[in-house]
C-alpha positions as MATLAB code, in Angstrom:
seq = 'XXXXXXXXXXXXXXXXXXXXXXXXXXXXXXXXXXXXXXXXXXXXXXXXXXXXXXXXXXXXXXXXXXXXXXXXXXXXXXXXXXXXXXXXXXXXXXXX';
ca = [
      70.352  -66.200 -172.493;
      72.384  -66.704 -175.618;
      76.068  -67.568 -175.767;
      76.724  -64.165 -177.268;
      77.698  -61.204 -175.153;
      75.482  -58.100 -175.132;
      78.191  -56.254 -177.075;
      77.723  -58.736 -179.952;
      73.929  -58.435 -180.036;
      71.751  -56.128 -182.092;
      69.282  -53.763 -180.471;
      66.438  -56.065 -181.523;
      68.160  -59.098 -179.996;
      68.738  -57.198 -176.760;
      65.065  -56.203 -176.668;
      64.053  -59.821 -177.225;
      66.308  -60.769 -174.309;
      64.524  -58.193 -172.116;
      61.135  -59.550 -173.230;
      62.169  -63.065 -172.192;
      63.408  -61.817 -168.817;
      60.144  -59.902 -168.323;
      58.125  -63.078 -168.989;
      60.268  -64.969 -166.485;
      59.787  -62.217 -163.885;
      56.017  -62.360 -164.306;
      56.090  -66.145 -163.991;
      58.119  -65.879 -160.771;
      55.726  -63.261 -159.383;
      52.821  -65.591 -160.161;
      54.581  -68.469 -158.383;
      55.358  -66.257 -155.388;
      51.752  -65.066 -155.237;
      50.478  -68.651 -155.302;
      52.747  -69.618 -152.402;
      51.774  -66.460 -150.492;
      48.095  -67.311 -150.985;
      48.770  -70.804 -149.642;
      50.520  -69.286 -146.627;
      47.465  -67.085 -146.085;
      45.245  -70.190 -146.051;
      47.506  -71.855 -143.490;
      47.513  -68.713 -141.330;
      43.719  -68.587 -141.444;
      43.396  -72.288 -140.549;
      45.764  -71.801 -137.613;
      44.142  -68.560 -136.482;
      47.322  -66.571 -137.089;
      47.330  -62.862 -137.941;
      47.795  -61.731 -141.526;
      50.854  -59.646 -140.667;
      54.093  -61.165 -139.385;
      56.546  -58.294 -138.981;
      59.485  -60.571 -138.147;
      58.949  -62.564 -141.343;
      58.540  -59.394 -143.383;
      61.831  -58.082 -142.010;
      63.536  -61.383 -142.822;
      62.257  -61.128 -146.414;
      63.528  -57.546 -146.686;
      66.912  -58.516 -145.243;
      67.241  -61.373 -147.742;
      66.219  -59.064 -150.576;
      68.946  -56.614 -149.615;
      71.545  -59.374 -149.305;
      70.592  -60.807 -152.696;
      70.738  -57.352 -154.259;
      74.259  -56.873 -152.965;
      75.241  -60.352 -154.128;
      74.146  -59.527 -157.679;
      75.395  -55.920 -157.541;
      71.903  -54.434 -157.903;
      70.663  -51.315 -156.090;
      69.370  -52.693 -152.780;
      66.906  -49.803 -152.381;
      65.300  -50.719 -155.701;
      65.095  -54.407 -154.824;
      63.702  -53.687 -151.362;
      61.088  -51.351 -152.850;
      59.936  -54.103 -155.208;
      59.748  -56.611 -152.364;
      57.898  -54.118 -150.146;
      55.318  -53.754 -152.922;
      54.992  -57.536 -153.300;
      54.540  -57.946 -149.540;
      51.946  -55.173 -149.325;
      49.965  -56.574 -152.252;
      49.979  -60.042 -150.665;
      48.774  -58.577 -147.357;
      45.921  -56.752 -149.083;
      44.875  -59.977 -150.817;
      45.072  -61.888 -147.527;
      42.905  -59.312 -145.730;
      40.333  -59.273 -148.536;
      40.061  -63.058 -148.577;
      39.333  -63.304 -144.835;
];
């Protein structure tokens, strides 16, 4: 992010800022997916089930807490995390 405030930025500069944030989000999703895939490998090696409802709930709770911390709609954040979790579970099931 620049040292300028959004009020001082042009529309084009603001759009460039969004593009940078979008790239960073995709990179973080890729990192999360890699770690989730590694977790899936560990679960398979240890004979553990794909689904861990307690862990999923912990992730959702953290997502809600982080949303509140950053003053973001917790329902939106939880929906995004629910989608990430479901996609990881589908990948885990397909790889077994």
